[in-house]
PyMOL commands that place a pseudoatom at each C-alpha (Angstrom):
pseudoatom trace, name=CA, resn=MET, resi=1, chain=A, elem=C, hetatm=0, pos=[0.000, 0.000, 0.000]
pseudoatom trace, name=CA, resn=THR, resi=2, chain=A, elem=C, hetatm=0, pos=[1.372, 3.441, -0.900]
pseudoatom trace, name=CA, resn=ALA, resi=3, chain=A, elem=C, hetatm=0, pos=[1.397, 6.309, 1.504]
pseudoatom trace, name=CA, resn=ILE, resi=4, chain=A, elem=C, hetatm=0, pos=[-0.143, 9.659, 0.455]
pseudoatom trace, name=CA, resn=VAL, resi=5, chain=A, elem=C, hetatm=0, pos=[2.056, 12.583, 1.368]
pseudoatom trace, name=CA, resn=LEU, resi=6, chain=A, elem=C, hetatm=0, pos=[0.481, 16.024, 1.467]
pseudoatom trace, name=CA, resn=THR, resi=7, chain=A, elem=C, hetatm=0, pos=[2.823, 18.934, 1.032]
pseudoatom trace, name=CA, resn=THR, resi=8, chain=A, elem=C, hetatm=0, pos=[2.364, 22.669, 0.883]
pseudoatom trace, name=CA, resn=ASN, resi=9, chain=A, elem=C, hetatm=0, pos=[5.822, 23.365, -0.516]
pseudoatom trace, name=CA, resn=ARG, resi=10, chain=A, elem=C, hetatm=0, pos=[5.544, 24.329, -4.217]
pseudoatom trace, name=CA, resn=CYS, resi=11, chain=A, elem=C, hetatm=0, pos=[9.263, 23.822, -4.734]
pseudoatom trace, name=CA, resn=ASP, resi=12, chain=A, elem=C, hetatm=0, pos=[8.787, 20.037, -4.713]
pseudoatom trace, name=CA, resn=ALA, resi=13, chain=A, elem=C, hetatm=0, pos=[7.335, 20.145, -8.244]
pseudoatom trace, name=CA, resn=SER, resi=14, chain=A, elem=C, hetatm=0, pos=[9.699, 19.527, -11.116]
pseudoatom trace, name=CA, resn=PRO, resi=15, chain=A, elem=C, hetatm=0, pos=[10.189, 22.198, -13.803]
pseudoatom trace, name=CA, resn=VAL, resi=16, chain=A, elem=C, hetatm=0, pos=[8.234, 20.068, -16.278]
pseudoatom trace, name=CA, resn=ASP, resi=17, chain=A, elem=C, hetatm=0, pos=[5.303, 19.937, -13.854]
pseudoatom trace, name=CA, resn=MET, resi=18, chain=A, elem=C, hetatm=0, pos=[5.453, 23.701, -13.435]
pseudoatom trace, name=CA, resn=VAL, resi=19, chain=A, elem=C, hetatm=0, pos=[5.390, 24.190, -17.229]
pseudoatom trace, name=CA, resn=TRP, resi=20, chain=A, elem=C, hetatm=0, pos=[2.402, 21.888, -17.590]
pseudoatom trace, name=CA, resn=ARG, resi=21, chain=A, elem=C, hetatm=0, pos=[0.601, 23.737, -14.796]
pseudoatom trace, name=CA, resn=PHE, resi=22, chain=A, elem=C, hetatm=0, pos=[1.287, 27.044, -16.523]
pseudoatom trace, name=CA, resn=VAL, resi=23, chain=A, elem=C, hetatm=0, pos=[0.170, 25.719, -19.916]
pseudoatom trace, name=CA, resn=SER, resi=24, chain=A, elem=C, hetatm=0, pos=[-3.020, 24.241, -18.498]
pseudoatom trace, name=CA, resn=LEU, resi=25, chain=A, elem=C, hetatm=0, pos=[-3.762, 27.454, -16.601]
pseudoatom trace, name=CA, resn=ALA, resi=26, chain=A, elem=C, hetatm=0, pos=[-3.173, 29.517, -19.747]
pseudoatom trace, name=CA, resn=ALA, resi=27, chain=A, elem=C, hetatm=0, pos=[-5.371, 27.196, -21.827]
pseudoatom trace, name=CA, resn=ALA, resi=28, chain=A, elem=C, hetatm=0, pos=[-8.150, 27.322, -19.253]
pseudoatom trace, name=CA, resn=SER, resi=29, chain=A, elem=C, hetatm=0, pos=[-8.028, 31.111, -19.097]
pseudoatom trace, name=CA, resn=LEU, resi=30, chain=A, elem=C, hetatm=0, pos=[-8.139, 31.350, -22.913]
pseudoatom trace, name=CA, resn=LEU, resi=31, chain=A, elem=C, hetatm=0, pos=[-11.142, 29.053, -23.050]
pseudoatom trace, name=CA, resn=LEU, resi=32, chain=A, elem=C, hetatm=0, pos=[-12.969, 31.022, -20.391]
pseudoatom trace, name=CA, resn=ALA, resi=33, chain=A, elem=C, hetatm=0, pos=[-12.099, 34.351, -22.006]
pseudoatom trace, name=CA, resn=GLY, resi=34, chain=A, elem=C, hetatm=0, pos=[-13.919, 33.320, -25.178]
pseudoatom trace, name=CA, resn=CYS, resi=35, chain=A, elem=C, hetatm=0, pos=[-17.268, 32.648, -23.531]
pseudoatom trace, name=CA, resn=ILE, resi=36, chain=A, elem=C, hetatm=0, pos=[-20.216, 34.142, -25.374]
pseudoatom trace, name=CA, resn=SER, resi=37, chain=A, elem=C, hetatm=0, pos=[-22.754, 36.106, -23.413]
pseudoatom trace, name=CA, resn=VAL, resi=38, chain=A, elem=C, hetatm=0, pos=[-26.251, 36.433, -24.896]
pseudoatom trace, name=CA, resn=ARG, resi=39, chain=A, elem=C, hetatm=0, pos=[-28.659, 38.871, -23.335]
pseudoatom trace, name=CA, resn=ALA, resi=40, chain=A, elem=C, hetatm=0, pos=[-31.593, 40.998, -24.408]
pseudoatom trace, name=CA, resn=PRO, resi=41, chain=A, elem=C, hetatm=0, pos=[-30.859, 44.577, -25.499]
pseudoatom trace, name=CA, resn=ASP, resi=42, chain=A, elem=C, hetatm=0, pos=[-31.767, 47.452, -23.183]
pseudoatom trace, name=CA, resn=LYS, resi=43, chain=A, elem=C, hetatm=0, pos=[-33.752, 49.283, -25.876]
pseudoatom trace, name=CA, resn=PRO, resi=44, chain=A, elem=C, hetatm=0, pos=[-36.297, 47.712, -28.219]
pseudoatom trace, name=CA, resn=ILE, resi=45, chain=A, elem=C, hetatm=0, pos=[-35.136, 46.877, -31.728]
pseudoatom trace, name=CA, resn=GLU, resi=46, chain=A, elem=C, hetatm=0, pos=[-36.272, 49.546, -34.181]
pseudoatom trace, name=CA, resn=ILE, resi=47, chain=A, elem=C, hetatm=0, pos=[-36.778, 48.772, -37.859]
pseudoatom trace, name=CA, resn=ASN, resi=48, chain=A, elem=C, hetatm=0, pos=[-37.027, 51.904, -39.993]
pseudoatom trace, name=CA, resn=LEU, resi=49, chain=A, elem=C, hetatm=0, pos=[-39.303, 51.413, -43.017]
pseudoatom trace, name=CA, resn=ASN, resi=50, chain=A, elem=C, hetatm=0, pos=[-39.797, 55.067, -43.928]
pseudoatom trace, name=CA, resn=ILE, resi=51, chain=A, elem=C, hetatm=0, pos=[-38.029, 54.741, -47.286]
pseudoatom trace, name=CA, resn=SER, resi=52, chain=A, elem=C, hetatm=0, pos=[-40.452, 52.306, -48.875]
pseudoatom trace, name=CA, resn=VAL, resi=53, chain=A, elem=C, hetatm=0, pos=[-43.477, 54.148, -47.462]
pseudoatom trace, name=CA, resn=LYS, resi=54, chain=A, elem=C, hetatm=0, pos=[-42.271, 57.479, -48.910]
pseudoatom trace, name=CA, resn=GLN, resi=55, chain=A, elem=C, hetatm=0, pos=[-41.682, 55.908, -52.313]
pseudoatom trace, name=CA, resn=GLU, resi=56, chain=A, elem=C, hetatm=0, pos=[-45.202, 54.505, -52.413]
pseudoatom trace, name=CA, resn=VAL, resi=57, chain=A, elem=C, hetatm=0, pos=[-46.674, 57.891, -51.449]
pseudoatom trace, name=CA, resn=VAL, resi=58, chain=A, elem=C, hetatm=0, pos=[-44.660, 59.727, -54.139]
pseudoatom trace, name=CA, resn=VAL, resi=59, chain=A, elem=C, hetatm=0, pos=[-45.732, 57.249, -56.833]
pseudoatom trace, name=CA, resn=SER, resi=60, chain=A, elem=C, hetatm=0, pos=[-49.341, 57.496, -55.704]
pseudoatom trace, name=CA, resn=LEU, resi=61, chain=A, elem=C, hetatm=0, pos=[-49.313, 61.311, -55.690]
pseudoatom trace, name=CA, resn=LYS, resi=62, chain=A, elem=C, hetatm=0, pos=[-47.603, 61.418, -59.089]
pseudoatom trace, name=CA, resn=GLN, resi=63, chain=A, elem=C, hetatm=0, pos=[-50.326, 59.237, -60.611]
pseudoatom trace, name=CA, resn=ASP, resi=64, chain=A, elem=C, hetatm=0, pos=[-53.052, 61.340, -58.947]
pseudoatom trace, name=CA, resn=ALA, resi=65, chain=A, elem=C, hetatm=0, pos=[-51.483, 64.519, -60.356]
pseudoatom trace, name=CA, resn=LYS, resi=66, chain=A, elem=C, hetatm=0, pos=[-51.380, 63.038, -63.875]
pseudoatom trace, name=CA, resn=ASP, resi=67, chain=A, elem=C, hetatm=0, pos=[-55.052, 62.048, -63.596]
pseudoatom trace, name=CA, resn=LEU, resi=68, chain=A, elem=C, hetatm=0, pos=[-55.989, 65.538, -62.328]
pseudoatom trace, name=CA, resn=ILE, resi=69, chain=A, elem=C, hetatm=0, pos=[-54.165, 67.280, -65.204]
pseudoatom trace, name=CA, resn=ALA, resi=70, chain=A, elem=C, hetatm=0, pos=[-55.723, 64.916, -67.749]
pseudoatom trace, name=CA, resn=SER, resi=71, chain=A, elem=C, hetatm=0, pos=[-59.239, 65.464, -66.411]
pseudoatom trace, name=CA, resn=ASN, resi=72, chain=A, elem=C, hetatm=0, pos=[-58.849, 69.306, -66.051]
pseudoatom trace, name=CA, resn=PRO, resi=73, chain=A, elem=C, hetatm=0, pos=[-56.667, 70.586, -68.912]
pseudoatom trace, name=CA, resn=GLU, resi=74, chain=A, elem=C, hetatm=0, pos=[-58.030, 74.143, -68.500]
pseudoatom trace, name=CA, resn=LEU, resi=75, chain=A, elem=C, hetatm=0, pos=[-56.502, 74.434, -65.005]
pseudoatom trace, name=CA, resn=PHE, resi=76, chain=A, elem=C, hetatm=0, pos=[-53.001, 73.639, -66.228]
pseudoatom trace, name=CA, resn=PRO, resi=77, chain=A, elem=C, hetatm=0, pos=[-52.235, 75.389, -69.558]
pseudoatom trace, name=CA, resn=LYS, resi=78, chain=A, elem=C, hetatm=0, pos=[-49.271, 74.131, -71.562]
for i in range(1, 78): cmd.bond("trace and resi %d" % i, "trace and resi %d" % (i + 1))
show_as sticks, trace
zoom trace
């Protein structure tokens, strides 16, 4: 049966063990640094659709103006 020896002296570790501890600590910190955090935004998401609405209004008004000029040629002399 083997005896378990507990030690608090860090100098007992070999240089190879110290390198592996450093590498594993560095790898763990890199993995934890890349964690993705997903949370809801503070403000509501706003989708601006003014451009398409303005284009539809301009096309509609342009057609209405053409119809008005065609139906009342005396109001708009050439």
